[in-house]
C-alpha positions as CSV (number, residue, x, y, z in Angstrom):
1,M,84.1,-12.4,170.1
2,G,84.7,-12.4,174.0
3,K,82.8,-9.0,174.7
4,R,80.0,-8.9,177.1
5,R,76.7,-7.5,176.4
6,F,74.4,-6.5,179.2
7,G,76.6,-8.1,181.7
8,L,76.6,-11.3,179.9
9,P,79.2,-13.1,177.8
10,A,78.7,-12.5,174.1
11,A,78.2,-16.3,173.3
12,V,75.4,-16.4,176.1
13,A,73.7,-13.3,174.8
14,D,73.8,-14.5,171.2
15,G,72.2,-17.9,172.4
16,L,69.5,-16.1,174.4
17,I,68.7,-14.0,171.3
18,A,68.6,-17.1,169.0
19,V,66.2,-18.8,171.4
20,G,64.0,-15.7,171.7
21,V,63.9,-15.1,167.8
22,A,63.1,-18.9,167.4
23,A,60.3,-18.9,170.0
24,L,58.9,-15.6,168.4
25,M,58.8,-17.2,164.9
26,L,57.3,-20.4,166.1
27,G,54.5,-18.5,168.0
28,D,53.9,-16.4,164.9
29,G,53.7,-19.5,162.7
30,W,51.4,-21.2,165.2
31,S,49.0,-18.3,165.5
32,G,48.7,-17.5,161.8
33,E,47.5,-19.6,158.9
34,H,49.4,-22.9,158.5
35,P,49.1,-26.3,157.1
36,G,48.5,-29.3,159.2
37,T,50.8,-32.3,159.2
38,G,53.5,-33.2,156.6
39,P,54.5,-29.8,155.3
40,G,53.5,-28.1,158.6
41,L,56.1,-30.1,160.6
42,L,58.7,-29.3,158.1
43,G,57.7,-25.6,158.4
44,Y,58.1,-25.7,162.0
45,A,61.3,-27.2,161.9
46,L,62.6,-24.7,159.5
47,L,61.2,-21.8,161.7
48,A,63.2,-23.3,164.7
49,V,66.4,-23.9,162.7
50,G,66.3,-20.5,161.3
51,G,66.0,-18.8,164.7
52,L,68.5,-21.0,166.4
53,A,71.1,-20.4,163.8
54,L,71.7,-16.9,164.9
55,A,73.5,-18.3,167.9
56,A,76.6,-18.5,165.5
57,R,76.0,-15.1,163.7
58,R,79.0,-13.5,165.3
59,R,81.5,-16.4,164.5
60,A,80.1,-17.1,161.1
61,P,77.8,-14.4,159.9
62,V,77.8,-15.4,156.1
63,A,76.8,-19.0,156.9
64,V,74.0,-17.6,159.2
65,L,73.1,-15.3,156.5
66,A,72.7,-18.4,154.0
67,V,71.0,-20.7,156.5
68,T,68.3,-18.1,157.7
69,G,67.6,-17.3,153.9
70,L,67.2,-20.8,152.8
71,C,65.0,-21.6,155.9
72,A,62.8,-18.6,155.0
73,V,62.2,-19.8,151.5
74,G,61.6,-23.3,153.0
75,Y,58.9,-22.3,155.4
76,E,57.5,-20.0,152.8
77,A,57.0,-22.9,150.5
78,A,55.6,-25.0,153.4
79,G,52.7,-22.4,153.7
80,F,53.8,-20.4,156.6
81,D,53.1,-16.6,156.5
82,V,55.7,-15.5,158.8
83,L,58.0,-12.3,158.7
84,T,61.6,-13.3,158.2
85,V,62.9,-12.1,161.7
86,A,65.9,-14.5,161.8
87,Y,66.9,-13.3,158.3
88,L,66.7,-9.7,159.4
89,V,68.9,-10.3,162.4
90,A,71.3,-12.3,160.1
91,V,71.5,-9.3,157.9
92,Y,72.3,-7.0,160.8
93,G,75.0,-9.3,161.8
94,A,76.6,-9.6,158.5
95,V,76.6,-5.9,157.7
96,R,78.1,-5.2,161.3
97,A,80.9,-7.7,160.5
98,G,81.5,-5.8,157.3
99,H,79.8,-8.1,154.6
100,R,77.6,-5.2,153.2
101,V,77.8,-6.1,149.4
102,L,77.1,-9.8,150.1
103,A,74.1,-8.8,152.5
104,V,72.7,-6.6,149.7
105,T,73.1,-9.3,147.1
106,A,71.5,-12.1,149.2
107,S,68.6,-10.0,150.4
108,A,67.7,-8.9,146.8
109,T,68.1,-12.6,145.9
110,L,65.8,-13.6,148.8
111,L,63.2,-11.1,148.0
112,V,62.7,-12.5,144.4
113,A,63.0,-16.0,145.7
114,L,60.1,-15.3,148.2
115,Q,57.9,-13.6,145.7
116,L,58.3,-16.6,143.2
117,T,57.8,-19.1,146.0
118,A,54.5,-17.4,147.1
119,L,53.3,-17.2,143.5
120,V,54.1,-20.9,142.9
121,F,52.9,-22.4,146.1
122,R,50.1,-20.2,147.0
123,D,47.0,-19.1,145.1
124,G,46.3,-15.4,145.4
125,P,46.8,-13.2,148.4
126,V,47.8,-14.5,151.8
127,G,45.2,-13.4,154.4
128,E,44.7,-9.6,153.9
129,V,48.0,-8.8,152.7
130,S,48.9,-9.4,149.0
131,V,52.3,-10.6,147.7
132,Q,53.2,-7.4,146.5
133,A,52.4,-5.5,149.6
134,R,54.3,-8.1,151.6
135,G,57.2,-7.7,149.5
136,T,57.4,-4.0,150.2
137,L,57.1,-4.7,154.0
138,E,60.0,-7.0,153.7
139,L,62.1,-4.6,151.8
140,A,61.4,-1.9,154.6
141,W,62.5,-4.2,157.2
142,L,65.6,-5.3,155.3
143,I,66.7,-1.6,154.8
144,A,66.2,-1.0,158.6
145,S,68.2,-4.0,159.5
146,F,71.0,-3.0,157.1
147,A,71.1,0.5,158.3
148,A,71.3,-0.5,162.0
149,G,74.2,-3.0,161.2
150,E,76.0,-0.3,159.4
151,A,75.5,2.3,162.2
152,V,76.8,-0.1,164.7
153,R,79.7,-1.1,162.6
154,Q,81.0,2.4,162.2
155,A,80.3,3.2,165.8
156,E,82.7,0.2,166.7
157,Q,85.3,1.4,164.2
158,R,85.2,4.9,165.7
159,A,85.5,3.4,169.2
160,E,88.6,1.2,168.0
161,E,90.3,4.0,166.2
162,A,89.8,6.2,169.4
163,E,91.4,3.3,171.5
164,R,94.2,2.9,169.0
165,T,95.0,6.7,169.0
166,R,95.1,6.6,172.9
167,E,97.4,3.7,172.8
168,E,99.6,5.5,170.3
169,T,99.7,8.8,172.2
170,A,100.7,6.8,175.4
171,R,103.4,5.0,173.5
172,R,104.7,8.2,172.0
173,R,104.9,9.9,175.3
174,A,106.6,7.0,176.9
175,D,109.2,7.1,174.1
176,E,109.6,10.8,174.6
177,E,110.0,10.2,178.5
178,R,112.6,7.6,177.8
179,L,114.7,9.8,175.4
180,R,114.6,12.6,177.8
181,I,115.8,10.3,180.6
182,A,118.6,9.2,178.4
183,R,119.7,12.7,177.5
184,E,119.6,13.6,181.2
185,L,121.8,10.6,182.0
186,H,124.1,11.4,179.3
187,D,124.5,15.1,180.2
188,S,124.9,14.4,183.9
189,L,127.1,11.4,184.0
190,T,129.0,10.9,180.9
191,H,131.4,13.7,181.4
192,Q,132.1,12.7,185.0
193,I,132.6,9.0,184.3
194,S,135.0,9.8,181.4
195,V,137.1,12.1,183.6
196,I,137.5,9.5,186.2
197,K,138.2,6.8,183.4
198,V,140.9,9.0,181.8
199,Q,142.6,10.1,184.9
200,S,142.9,6.6,186.3
201,E,144.3,5.4,182.9
202,V,146.8,8.3,182.8
203,A,147.9,7.5,186.4
204,V,148.3,3.8,185.6
205,H,150.2,4.6,182.4
206,V,152.7,7.1,184.2
207,A,153.2,4.6,187.1
208,R,154.1,1.8,184.5
209,R,156.5,4.3,182.5
210,R,158.2,4.9,185.7
211,G,158.7,1.4,186.5
212,E,156.5,1.6,189.6
213,K,154.2,-1.0,190.9
214,V,150.6,-0.1,190.1
215,P,148.4,-0.1,193.2
216,E,145.5,-2.6,193.1
217,A,143.1,0.2,194.0
218,L,144.1,2.2,191.3
219,L,143.6,-0.7,188.7
220,A,140.3,-1.3,190.4
221,I,139.2,2.3,189.6
222,Q,140.4,2.0,186.2
223,E,138.4,-1.1,185.5
224,A,135.3,0.3,187.4
225,G,135.5,3.5,185.2
226,R,135.6,1.2,182.0
227,E,132.8,-0.9,183.3
228,A,130.6,2.2,184.2
229,S,131.2,3.6,180.8
230,R,130.0,0.4,179.2
231,E,127.1,0.1,181.7
232,L,126.0,3.7,181.0
233,R,126.3,3.3,177.2
234,A,124.3,-0.1,177.4
235,T,121.6,1.7,179.6
236,L,121.2,4.8,177.2
237,E,120.9,2.2,174.2
238,A,118.2,0.3,176.0
239,L,116.3,3.6,176.9
240,R,116.6,4.6,173.2
241,N,115.5,1.1,172.0
242,D,112.5,0.5,174.3
243,D,114.6,-2.0,176.1
244,T,114.5,-4.5,173.1
245,A,118.1,-5.6,173.6
246,P,118.8,-6.1,177.4
247,P,122.3,-4.9,178.0
248,R,123.3,-7.5,180.9
249,G,122.3,-10.9,181.8
250,L,123.5,-14.3,183.5
251,A,126.2,-14.7,180.9
252,D,128.0,-11.5,182.2
253,V,128.0,-12.7,185.9
254,P,131.5,-14.5,185.5
255,E,132.9,-11.2,184.3
256,L,131.5,-9.5,187.4
257,V,133.3,-12.1,189.6
258,E,136.3,-11.9,187.7
259,W,136.5,-7.9,188.1
260,V,135.8,-8.3,191.9
261,G,138.7,-10.6,192.1
262,R,140.9,-8.1,190.4
263,T,140.3,-5.7,193.5
264,G,142.1,-8.1,195.9
265,L,139.0,-9.8,197.2
266,E,138.9,-13.7,196.7
267,A,135.8,-14.3,194.8
268,T,134.2,-17.6,193.6
269,L,131.2,-18.6,191.4
270,T,129.3,-21.7,191.7
271,I,126.7,-22.8,189.4
272,E,124.2,-25.5,190.4
273,G,121.5,-27.4,188.8
274,Q,120.8,-27.9,184.9
275,R,121.0,-24.7,183.1
276,H,118.1,-23.7,181.0
277,D,117.0,-20.6,179.4
278,V,115.4,-17.9,181.6
279,P,113.4,-14.7,180.5
280,A,115.4,-11.7,179.7
281,A,113.8,-9.9,182.7
282,V,115.1,-12.6,185.2
283,G,118.4,-12.7,183.7
284,R,118.8,-9.0,183.8
285,T,117.5,-8.8,187.4
286,A,119.9,-11.6,188.5
287,Y,122.8,-9.7,187.1
288,R,121.8,-6.5,188.8
289,I,121.5,-8.4,192.1
290,V,125.0,-10.0,191.7
291,Q,126.5,-6.6,190.6
292,E,124.9,-4.5,193.5
293,S,125.9,-7.2,196.2
294,L,129.6,-7.5,195.0
295,T,130.0,-3.7,194.8
296,N,128.7,-3.3,198.3
297,I,131.1,-6.0,199.5
298,V,134.0,-4.1,197.8
299,R,133.0,-0.7,199.2
300,H,131.5,-1.4,202.6
301,A,132.3,-4.9,203.8
302,A,135.8,-5.0,204.7
303,A,135.7,-8.6,203.4
304,T,138.4,-10.9,202.2
305,T,136.2,-13.5,200.4
306,A,132.9,-13.4,198.5
307,S,131.0,-16.3,197.1
308,V,128.2,-16.3,194.2
309,R,126.1,-19.2,193.9
310,I,123.7,-19.6,191.2
311,D,121.0,-22.5,191.2
312,Y,119.0,-23.4,188.3
313,R,115.8,-24.9,189.8
314,P,112.9,-26.2,187.6
315,D,110.5,-23.4,188.4
316,A,113.0,-20.7,189.8
317,L,116.4,-19.2,189.8
318,A,118.0,-18.9,193.2
319,L,121.0,-16.6,193.9
320,R,123.1,-16.3,197.1
321,I,126.0,-14.0,197.6
322,D,128.0,-14.3,200.8
323,D,130.8,-12.5,202.4
324,D,133.2,-12.7,205.5
325,G,133.0,-8.9,206.1
326,K,132.2,-6.9,209.4
327,A,128.7,-7.5,209.6
328,T,127.4,-9.4,212.7
329,P,124.2,-11.1,213.6
330,G,123.4,-8.5,215.9
331,T,123.4,-5.5,213.5
332,T,120.6,-4.3,211.4
333,P,121.4,-3.3,208.0
334,V,120.5,0.2,206.8
335,P,118.5,-0.3,203.5
336,G,120.3,2.0,200.9
337,V,119.3,2.9,197.5
338,G,121.2,-0.2,196.1
339,L,119.2,-2.6,198.4
340,L,115.8,-1.0,197.8
341,G,116.5,-1.1,194.0
342,M,117.2,-4.9,194.3
343,R,114.0,-5.6,196.4
344,E,111.9,-3.5,193.8
345,R,113.2,-5.6,190.9
346,V,112.7,-8.9,192.6
347,T,109.2,-7.9,193.8
348,A,108.1,-6.9,190.4
349,L,109.0,-10.3,189.0
350,G,107.0,-11.9,191.8
351,G,110.2,-13.3,193.8
352,L,111.6,-13.1,197.1
353,L,114.7,-11.3,198.5
354,R,116.5,-11.6,201.7
355,A,119.5,-9.4,202.8
356,E,120.8,-9.9,206.3
357,P,124.0,-10.5,208.4
358,R,125.0,-14.2,208.6
359,G,125.4,-16.2,211.9
360,E,128.9,-16.8,211.3
361,G,129.7,-13.2,210.4
362,G,129.5,-11.5,207.3
363,F,126.6,-10.6,204.9
364,T,124.3,-12.7,202.7
365,V,122.0,-11.7,200.0
366,R,119.5,-14.4,198.8
367,A,117.0,-14.0,196.0
368,E,114.6,-16.5,194.4
369,L,113.2,-15.4,191.0
370,P,110.1,-17.4,189.6
371,V,110.8,-18.9,186.1
372,E,108.0,-20.1,183.7
373,R,109.5,-22.7,181.6
374,T,108.0,-23.0,178.0
375,S,109.2,-26.6,177.5
């Protein structure tokens, strides 16, 4: 429907073809033998209608086939000896659209109708061509139109099949690559994380058995091991499932803040604005930004407090994560892998990210993710 032909939209090209065929048939009718007034005016009108109807041959090929066929019988009865060019183009369009049996049936019916119309409304040969010879000529043109439509239809089918095969091949390769990455992640990380998790849990268990106070750092390591195991498991599942089930989102942010609080850091979460649904990609990115920011605060900031602020705006989701760590306005942060990853995620969604020291000390991460509301 929307494909271009010769650099023009399909609808414009079809319209130009329809006008050209109508002009050709009107010129042929005017130059040949035709009646004067009365039936002649009706014949000219039918010639024009038959040609102009071709503008809709792509959208309604069966209807155009019927209209051009009836017009051909009409101007034949009106006394015009004109080749049914409009009907030939309509046959081509119908066959190209896949209506082969209908096109054959309609064409056979039209040939008989034209023969009968010529015999009833005319007396003897028309010009130098007899009714029988004219019927043979029209049959030959119909066969040519049918063959052209069928050839184009098969070529388009082959092109579509080739495109579908390319898409399936690319999808299969992407699936294989995701599985390869999943296997490598599993082989390289699962064992190490499991060892950390088991050792920390054993240490906590032994300390409690002895009646000793478990250090906050050890509890944080234990919780981090559990969280890393869950994250790795969710990531591997997402890779295997083509990311149809996003592992984390905005609903999991409170759990992140609670986890940070158990490390000894005073963490708060503030949600502003009227909550509304956001796309899965936005929620997943927001979670990752908060997760990476809080992880950096715990590891590097030497902070005592951290605050997470989520602002639901009509057309965006705004995030702000602040801490009171050792960063000062004069220092320039060195972008690590985590910060680069956050920036890539935000940029991919068309959002903005700022990560810099605060004027009053500490560090701030601000992100604005655009949200397209459906309601």
